[in-house]
N, CA, C and O atoms as a GROMACS GRO file, in nm:
protein
  312
    1MET      N    1  -0.729  -1.792  -0.828
    1MET     CA    2  -0.648  -1.669  -0.919
    1MET      C    3  -0.667  -1.553  -0.840
    1MET      O    4  -0.782  -1.524  -0.806
    2ASP      N    5  -0.580  -1.488  -0.809
    2ASP     CA    6  -0.565  -1.327  -0.746
    2ASP      C    7  -0.597  -1.224  -0.837
    2ASP      O    8  -0.524  -1.198  -0.932
    3THR      N    9  -0.704  -1.164  -0.811
    3THR     CA   10  -0.744  -1.053  -0.881
    3THR      C   11  -0.658  -0.940  -0.836
    3THR      O   12  -0.664  -0.905  -0.718
    4TRP      N   13  -0.576  -0.878  -0.919
    4TRP     CA   14  -0.477  -0.765  -0.872
    4TRP      C   15  -0.527  -0.596  -0.903
    4TRP      O   16  -0.596  -0.560  -0.998
    5ARG      N   17  -0.497  -0.548  -0.844
    5ARG     CA   18  -0.572  -0.388  -0.862
    5ARG      C   19  -0.437  -0.314  -0.831
    5ARG      O   20  -0.377  -0.343  -0.728
    6LYS      N   21  -0.383  -0.209  -0.927
    6LYS     CA   22  -0.321  -0.084  -0.917
    6LYS      C   23  -0.330  -0.008  -0.786
    6LYS      O   24  -0.445   0.000  -0.743
    7SER      N   25  -0.252   0.040  -0.724
    7SER     CA   26  -0.262   0.132  -0.637
    7SER      C   27  -0.314   0.272  -0.648
    7SER      O   28  -0.257   0.335  -0.738
    8SER      N   29  -0.401   0.336  -0.586
    8SER     CA   30  -0.453   0.461  -0.617
    8SER      C   31  -0.334   0.586  -0.620
    8SER      O   32  -0.347   0.691  -0.682
    9TYR      N   33  -0.214   0.548  -0.537
    9TYR     CA   34  -0.119   0.655  -0.543
    9TYR      C   35  -0.020   0.580  -0.622
    9TYR      O   36   0.056   0.502  -0.565
   10SER      N   37  -0.016   0.598  -0.752
   10SER     CA   38   0.056   0.528  -0.841
   10SER      C   39   0.194   0.608  -0.891
   10SER      O   40   0.263   0.552  -0.976
   11GLY      N   41   0.233   0.731  -0.841
   11GLY     CA   42   0.318   0.806  -0.862
   11GLY      C   43   0.278   0.903  -0.991
   11GLY      O   44   0.165   0.904  -1.041
   12PRO      N   45   0.378   0.975  -1.032
   12PRO     CA   46   0.371   1.103  -1.130
   12PRO      C   47   0.338   1.023  -1.292
   12PRO      O   48   0.363   0.905  -1.315
   13GLY      N   49   0.298   1.087  -1.358
   13GLY     CA   50   0.284   1.071  -1.503
   13GLY      C   51   0.238   0.923  -1.511
   13GLY      O   52   0.169   0.876  -1.420
   14ASP      N   53   0.282   0.840  -1.630
   14ASP     CA   54   0.195   0.717  -1.628
   14ASP      C   55   0.221   0.626  -1.512
   14ASP      O   56   0.248   0.512  -1.549
   15GLY      N   57   0.221   0.640  -1.400
   15GLY     CA   58   0.194   0.578  -1.270
   15GLY      C   59   0.302   0.461  -1.262
   15GLY      O   60   0.276   0.349  -1.218
   16ASP      N   61   0.416   0.497  -1.306
   16ASP     CA   62   0.552   0.405  -1.322
   16ASP      C   63   0.617   0.372  -1.182
   16ASP      O   64   0.701   0.283  -1.169
   17SER      N   65   0.571   0.454  -1.076
   17SER     CA   66   0.617   0.402  -0.938
   17SER      C   67   0.492   0.334  -0.842
   17SER      O   68   0.452   0.386  -0.738
   18CYS      N   69   0.447   0.223  -0.892
   18CYS     CA   70   0.293   0.167  -0.866
   18CYS      C   71   0.353   0.027  -0.805
   18CYS      O   72   0.457  -0.032  -0.833
   19VAL      N   73   0.254  -0.002  -0.715
   19VAL     CA   74   0.236  -0.178  -0.665
   19VAL      C   75   0.074  -0.193  -0.703
   19VAL      O   76  -0.016  -0.114  -0.728
   20GLU      N   77   0.083  -0.300  -0.696
   20GLU     CA   78  -0.045  -0.361  -0.736
   20GLU      C   79  -0.104  -0.435  -0.577
   20GLU      O   80  -0.024  -0.445  -0.485
   21ILE      N   81  -0.204  -0.467  -0.565
   21ILE     CA   82  -0.230  -0.571  -0.438
   21ILE      C   83  -0.330  -0.654  -0.498
   21ILE      O   84  -0.387  -0.620  -0.602
   22ALA      N   85  -0.360  -0.784  -0.425
   22ALA     CA   86  -0.453  -0.849  -0.450
   22ALA      C   87  -0.510  -0.904  -0.325
   22ALA      O   88  -0.430  -0.980  -0.271
   23ASN      N   89  -0.633  -0.889  -0.253
   23ASN     CA   90  -0.672  -0.914  -0.142
   23ASN      C   91  -0.761  -1.035  -0.131
   23ASN      O   92  -0.840  -1.058  -0.222
   24SER      N   93  -0.753  -1.121  -0.016
   24SER     CA   94  -0.863  -1.225   0.026
   24SER      C   95  -0.888  -1.231   0.166
   24SER      O   96  -0.804  -1.184   0.244
   25PRO      N   97  -0.978  -1.278   0.202
   25PRO     CA   98  -1.018  -1.278   0.353
   25PRO      C   99  -0.885  -1.354   0.454
   25PRO      O  100  -0.900  -1.361   0.576
   26THR      N  101  -0.793  -1.391   0.404
   26THR     CA  102  -0.661  -1.459   0.475
   26THR      C  103  -0.564  -1.381   0.431
   26THR      O  104  -0.470  -1.383   0.511
   27ARG      N  105  -0.538  -1.290   0.308
   27ARG     CA  106  -0.389  -1.248   0.312
   27ARG      C  107  -0.436  -1.132   0.209
   27ARG      O  108  -0.540  -1.116   0.146
   28ILE      N  109  -0.311  -1.056   0.218
   28ILE     CA  110  -0.296  -0.913   0.117
   28ILE      C  111  -0.160  -0.950   0.068
   28ILE      O  112  -0.066  -0.985   0.140
   29SER      N  113  -0.162  -0.936  -0.098
   29SER     CA  114  -0.023  -0.972  -0.160
   29SER      C  115   0.015  -0.868  -0.235
   29SER      O  116  -0.062  -0.823  -0.320
   30VAL      N  117   0.118  -0.825  -0.216
   30VAL     CA  118   0.169  -0.687  -0.291
   30VAL      C  119   0.268  -0.737  -0.400
   30VAL      O  120   0.354  -0.823  -0.384
   31ARG      N  121   0.249  -0.688  -0.481
   31ARG     CA  122   0.372  -0.675  -0.607
   31ARG      C  123   0.412  -0.546  -0.690
   31ARG      O  124   0.333  -0.452  -0.697
   32ASP      N  125   0.523  -0.544  -0.745
   32ASP     CA  126   0.583  -0.452  -0.831
   32ASP      C  127   0.500  -0.467  -0.936
   32ASP      O  128   0.489  -0.583  -0.974
   33SER      N  129   0.420  -0.365  -1.013
   33SER     CA  130   0.344  -0.337  -1.142
   33SER      C  131   0.442  -0.375  -1.264
   33SER      O  132   0.412  -0.449  -1.358
   34LYS      N  133   0.566  -0.308  -1.244
   34LYS     CA  134   0.662  -0.295  -1.364
   34LYS      C  135   0.700  -0.422  -1.373
   34LYS      O  136   0.733  -0.460  -1.485
   35ASP      N  137   0.706  -0.524  -1.255
   35ASP     CA  138   0.759  -0.655  -1.290
   35ASP      C  139   0.681  -0.788  -1.198
   35ASP      O  140   0.735  -0.853  -1.108
   36PRO      N  141   0.556  -0.804  -1.245
   36PRO     CA  142   0.483  -0.862  -1.154
   36PRO      C  143   0.534  -1.036  -1.138
   36PRO      O  144   0.478  -1.105  -1.052
   37THR      N  145   0.626  -1.086  -1.214
   37THR     CA  146   0.669  -1.203  -1.228
   37THR      C  147   0.765  -1.201  -1.126
   37THR      O  148   0.799  -1.313  -1.090
   38ALA      N  149   0.829  -1.086  -1.058
   38ALA     CA  150   0.949  -1.080  -0.949
   38ALA      C  151   0.913  -1.131  -0.837
   38ALA      O  152   1.011  -1.174  -0.774
   39GLY      N  153   0.804  -1.148  -0.779
   39GLY     CA  154   0.772  -1.218  -0.649
   39GLY      C  155   0.669  -1.130  -0.586
   39GLY      O  156   0.645  -1.017  -0.629
   40THR      N  157   0.606  -1.183  -0.481
   40THR     CA  158   0.532  -1.096  -0.412
   40THR      C  159   0.561  -1.100  -0.254
   40THR      O  160   0.616  -1.194  -0.198
   41VAL      N  161   0.507  -0.968  -0.182
   41VAL     CA  162   0.515  -0.982  -0.057
   41VAL      C  163   0.388  -1.015  -0.005
   41VAL      O  164   0.299  -0.952  -0.062
   42THR      N  165   0.335  -1.114   0.108
   42THR     CA  166   0.213  -1.152   0.125
   42THR      C  167   0.201  -1.128   0.298
   42THR      O  168   0.296  -1.151   0.373
   43PHE      N  169   0.070  -1.077   0.346
   43PHE     CA  170   0.049  -1.023   0.450
   43PHE      C  171  -0.081  -1.067   0.520
   43PHE      O  172  -0.185  -1.058   0.455
   44PRO      N  173  -0.086  -1.114   0.651
   44PRO     CA  174  -0.225  -1.127   0.715
   44PRO      C  175  -0.291  -0.978   0.686
   44PRO      O  176  -0.237  -0.867   0.679
   45PRO      N  177  -0.402  -1.010   0.674
   45PRO     CA  178  -0.476  -0.872   0.701
   45PRO      C  179  -0.460  -0.772   0.818
   45PRO      O  180  -0.459  -0.649   0.803
   46ALA      N  181  -0.449  -0.828   0.922
   46ALA     CA  182  -0.437  -0.693   1.040
   46ALA      C  183  -0.285  -0.659   1.022
   46ALA      O  184  -0.264  -0.540   1.048
   47SER      N  185  -0.158  -0.736   0.982
   47SER     CA  186  -0.037  -0.707   0.981
   47SER      C  187  -0.020  -0.592   0.866
   47SER      O  188   0.045  -0.488   0.878
   48PHE      N  189  -0.096  -0.634   0.749
   48PHE     CA  190  -0.092  -0.526   0.634
   48PHE      C  191  -0.170  -0.384   0.690
   48PHE      O  192  -0.127  -0.273   0.658
   49ALA      N  193  -0.270  -0.398   0.764
   49ALA     CA  194  -0.349  -0.256   0.812
   49ALA      C  195  -0.221  -0.201   0.915
   49ALA      O  196  -0.200  -0.080   0.918
   50SER      N  197  -0.169  -0.259   0.967
   50SER     CA  198  -0.042  -0.195   1.027
   50SER      C  199   0.044  -0.148   0.959
   50SER      O  200   0.086  -0.036   0.988
   51PHE      N  201   0.095  -0.213   0.855
   51PHE     CA  202   0.201  -0.179   0.770
   51PHE      C  203   0.161  -0.030   0.708
   51PHE      O  204   0.225   0.075   0.716
   52VAL      N  205   0.044  -0.053   0.649
   52VAL     CA  206   0.001   0.084   0.595
   52VAL      C  207  -0.016   0.213   0.657
   52VAL      O  208   0.007   0.326   0.614
   53GLU      N  209  -0.065   0.169   0.770
   53GLU     CA  210  -0.065   0.288   0.900
   53GLU      C  211   0.052   0.341   0.932
   53GLU      O  212   0.062   0.460   0.961
   54ALA      N  213   0.164   0.248   0.929
   54ALA     CA  214   0.303   0.293   0.961
   54ALA      C  215   0.374   0.404   0.847
   54ALA      O  216   0.443   0.502   0.874
   55LEU      N  217   0.337   0.357   0.722
   55LEU     CA  218   0.348   0.404   0.613
   55LEU      C  219   0.297   0.564   0.622
   55LEU      O  220   0.366   0.667   0.627
   56ASN      N  221   0.174   0.551   0.621
   56ASN     CA  222   0.137   0.673   0.641
   56ASN      C  223   0.179   0.774   0.746
   56ASN      O  224   0.191   0.895   0.724
   57CYS      N  225   0.197   0.720   0.848
   57CYS     CA  226   0.246   0.802   0.962
   57CYS      C  227   0.387   0.857   0.947
   57CYS      O  228   0.419   0.960   1.006
   58ALA      N  229   0.474   0.790   0.869
   58ALA     CA  230   0.564   0.810   0.826
   58ALA      C  231   0.566   0.925   0.695
   58ALA      O  232   0.660   1.002   0.674
   59ALA      N  233   0.477   0.920   0.638
   59ALA     CA  234   0.449   1.027   0.534
   59ALA      C  235   0.398   1.137   0.578
   59ALA      O  236   0.416   1.248   0.528
   60SER      N  237   0.328   1.111   0.680
   60SER     CA  238   0.247   1.256   0.744
   60SER      C  239   0.347   1.328   0.825
   60SER      O  240   0.331   1.450   0.835
   61SER      N  241   0.464   1.264   0.896
   61SER     CA  242   0.544   1.323   0.969
   61SER      C  243   0.643   1.407   0.872
   61SER      O  244   0.694   1.509   0.919
   62ARG      N  245   0.670   1.372   0.751
   62ARG     CA  246   0.736   1.429   0.658
   62ARG      C  247   0.677   1.547   0.617
   62ARG      O  248   0.743   1.650   0.608
   63ALA      N  249   0.531   1.540   0.584
   63ALA     CA  250   0.468   1.640   0.512
   63ALA      C  251   0.409   1.725   0.605
   63ALA      O  252   0.375   1.835   0.563
   64ALA      N  253   0.388   1.695   0.737
   64ALA     CA  254   0.306   1.769   0.811
   64ALA      C  255   0.365   1.919   0.871
   64ALA      O  256   0.472   1.905   0.931
   65PRO      N  257   0.324   2.027   0.866
   65PRO     CA  258   0.421   2.144   0.943
   65PRO      C  259   0.456   2.107   1.100
   65PRO      O  260   0.394   2.023   1.165
   66PRO      N  261   0.565   2.184   1.149
   66PRO     CA  262   0.630   2.115   1.262
   66PRO      C  263   0.511   2.130   1.370
   66PRO      O  264   0.438   2.228   1.389
   67GLY      N  265   0.512   1.994   1.442
   67GLY     CA  266   0.417   2.006   1.581
   67GLY      C  267   0.289   1.951   1.505
   67GLY      O  268   0.187   1.970   1.570
   68ARG      N  269   0.275   1.903   1.413
   68ARG     CA  270   0.126   1.876   1.361
   68ARG      C  271   0.171   1.711   1.271
   68ARG      O  272   0.267   1.680   1.202
   69SER      N  273   0.067   1.648   1.309
   69SER     CA  274   0.087   1.514   1.260
   69SER      C  275  -0.052   1.462   1.209
   69SER      O  276  -0.135   1.446   1.298
   70GLU      N  277  -0.081   1.441   1.111
   70GLU     CA  278  -0.234   1.382   1.066
   70GLU      C  279  -0.207   1.271   0.973
   70GLU      O  280  -0.165   1.288   0.858
   71ALA      N  281  -0.231   1.153   1.026
   71ALA     CA  282  -0.186   1.034   0.946
   71ALA      C  283  -0.336   0.987   0.902
   71ALA      O  284  -0.435   1.003   0.973
   72ARG      N  285  -0.335   0.931   0.782
   72ARG     CA  286  -0.464   0.911   0.698
   72ARG      C  287  -0.505   0.757   0.741
   72ARG      O  288  -0.413   0.677   0.758
   73ARG      N  289  -0.609   0.724   0.754
   73ARG     CA  290  -0.624   0.538   0.796
   73ARG      C  291  -0.620   0.488   0.645
   73ARG      O  292  -0.640   0.529   0.531
   74PRO      N  293  -0.572   0.346   0.730
   74PRO     CA  294  -0.537   0.249   0.626
   74PRO      C  295  -0.655   0.239   0.540
   74PRO      O  296  -0.763   0.275   0.586
   75PRO      N  297  -0.648   0.189   0.405
   75PRO     CA  298  -0.756   0.136   0.342
   75PRO      C  299  -0.814  -0.004   0.395
   75PRO      O  300  -0.732  -0.094   0.416
   76THR      N  301  -0.924  -0.023   0.412
   76THR     CA  302  -1.001  -0.150   0.452
   76THR      C  303  -0.970  -0.236   0.339
   76THR      O  304  -0.995  -0.210   0.221
   77PRO      N  305  -0.904  -0.360   0.394
   77PRO     CA  306  -0.901  -0.456   0.247
   77PRO      C  307  -1.034  -0.525   0.237
   77PRO      O  308  -1.108  -0.536   0.335
   78GLY      N  309  -1.067  -0.574   0.111
   78GLY     CA  310  -1.182  -0.599   0.076
   78GLY      C  311  -1.254  -0.560  -0.062
   78GLY      O  312  -1.371  -0.593  -0.081
   0.00000   0.00000   0.00000
């Protein structure tokens, strides 16, 4: 049985823009916290780290002043 935890970036207010993740040594699963029965997306750990890094780079490039991009490190699964 997976243990799900809510993202620390759960959106404004009551966290209504949130995902949950469950991780194990062999996979990282992601689901919508508003509708957990709708399905999950599952990644191998290395692919999940690359996915999070890409999201952080995209977010940083939108938020950073011109000529400056500072990406956050992806969270370590586990």
